[in-house]
C-alpha positions in Angstrom: 123.7 173.0 170.1 121.2 171.0 172.1 119.7 172.5 175.2 118.9 171.0 178.5 116.0 172.2 180.7 116.5 171.8 184.4 113.4 172.0 186.6 114.5 172.5 190.2 112.5 173.0 193.4 114.3 174.2 196.5 113.3 175.2 200.0 113.4 179.0 200.5 116.6 178.9 202.7 118.4 176.9 200.0 117.3 179.2 197.3 118.6 182.2 199.2 121.9 180.5 200.0 122.3 179.5 196.4 121.5 183.0 195.3 124.2 184.3 197.7 126.7 181.8 196.4 126.3 182.6 192.7 126.6 186.2 193.6 129.9 185.7 195.3 131.6 183.1 193.2 133.7 184.4 190.3 136.3 183.9 187.7 139.0 182.7 190.0 136.9 179.8 191.2 135.6 179.0 187.7 139.1 178.9 186.3 140.6 177.0 189.3 138.0 174.2 188.8 138.1 174.1 185.0 140.5 172.3 182.7 141.1 175.4 180.6 139.8 178.9 179.9 137.2 177.7 177.4 135.6 175.5 180.1 135.8 178.3 182.6 133.9 180.6 180.3 131.2 177.9 179.8 130.9 177.6 183.6 130.7 181.4 183.9 127.9 181.6 181.3 126.0 178.7 183.0 126.3 180.3 186.4 125.0 183.6 185.0 122.0 181.8 183.6 121.4 180.2 187.0 121.7 183.5 188.7 119.1 185.0 186.4 116.7 182.1 187.0 117.1 182.4 190.8 116.5 186.2 190.5 113.4 185.6 188.4 112.1 183.3 191.1 112.4 186.2 193.6 115.8 185.6 195.1 118.2 188.3 194.0 120.4 189.3 196.9 122.0 192.8 196.9 
């Protein structure tokens, strides 16, 4: 499978808000916005990677 690298620069307040959002969002929202379970799992995996990248940048809310 091919990969896509996304380089993103955000102001600190947006980085913190996004970190809070990905901490709070969960399966119910993924499934509600996906066409099926398979897509919901793909969304979940992508959000987890986003959450790790944000945390690695120093924005990991408790």
